[in-house]
C-alpha positions, 0 to 999 in steps of 0.5 A, a space after each residue: 828315807 835311806 835304807 841305814 837311817 834311823 830319822 826320816 826326811 821328813 825328820 831330818 828337813 824339820 831338824 835342819 829348819 828349826 836350826 837355820 831359823 833360829 838366829 841364836 841356836 847351835 848346833 848342841 843346843 838344837 840336837 839336844 833339844 832333838 836328841 840326837 848328835 850334834 854332829 848329826 845335825 851338823 851333817 845334814 845342815 851341810 847336806 841341805 846345803 849343798 841342796 844334797 837331802 832330797 825335796 821332802 828333806 828340804 822342805 820344798 813337799 806338801 805332804 801332810 806328813 811333814 807338818 805333823 813332823 814339824 808339830 812334833 818338832 815345835 811341840 819338843 822344843 816347846 817343852 824345852 823352852 818351857 821347862 827352862 822359863 820355869 828354871 829361870 823364873 825359879 832362879 830369878 826368885 832366889 835372887 830376889 829373896 837372897 837378896 833380900 835378905 842381905 839388903 837387911 843383914 846390911 841394915 
């Protein structure tokens, strides 16, 4: 970790990996899931593309702390996705009930 940074190299690597490995992701959605600024994530992705992140940050290390950080990022994303699924199911159920009411009203 650099002296002025509040994020570890492992966290940066996981954030970049999460963004790059999800084809449906955007800087905004990935950054929100991680609790960071989209511009910060964008800078990390640029540095990783240019090879300016450390070997650990590029995910090329077998450091066990990297696995722990990866697990934390995955768990955070899982929590976010589960909450989204629950919200979407609730919206679907509401729409089903509304359509049933409208069908009865037209009969």
